[in-house]
C-alpha positions, 0 to 999 in steps of 0.5 A, a space after each residue: 015833940 018834947 021841947 024842954 032842952 030845945 027851949 033851954 039851948 044856947 042856940 037853935 038852928 031850924 033846917 029846911 029845904 025847898 020842896 022842889 029840887 032833886 037833891 034838896 033833902 040830901 043836901 040839907 041832910 049833909 049840911 045838918 050832919 056837918 053842923 052836928 059833927 063840927 059842934 061835937 068836935 068843938 065840945 058843943 052838944 047837939 042832936 037832930 030833933 024831928 024829921 018832917 011834920 014840923 008844921 008847928 015850927 013853920 007856923 011859930 017862925 012864919 016859915 013860908 009854906 013852900 019850905 019844908 022844915 027838916 030838923 031843929 038843931 039845939 046847940 049848947 055845952 053839955 052839963 056833964 061829959 058825954 060821948 067819952 069812953 067805951 061805947 056799948 056797940 053791937 059787934 060789926 058782924 051784927 050790923 054789916 053784910 058781906 056782898 049779900 044780905 045775911 052773910 055776916 062780915 067777919 
C-alpha cells in the first residue's frame, strides 16, 4: 500500500472490527461510510484506504490479534477543490437493471 498521503494527513482513523459477531463487518462499513460522507459534507477530504489484509497496520499500532483492521481513513483539507462540477458517469441504463439482470432500467 502506498502511504504517502496517509502519512501527510491531518488526522487518520483506523477502523477495525472484532472477528466474532454476525454484523461486525456491516456495522463497521456503515460507520466508515458515515465518517466519509460527513467529512466531505464539511469540506474535509477523505477516502477508504485498504480492505482487510492490513496486518502491518496491526503490528505498527499494537492492535490485538482478535481484531480485524478494515480500513485506514485519512482526513485533511484538499489542496485543490475536488468533487465539484459535472461528473463523467455512466448512463443509468448501463449500471441498473429492471426486475431482472440484463433488462436495462430506462
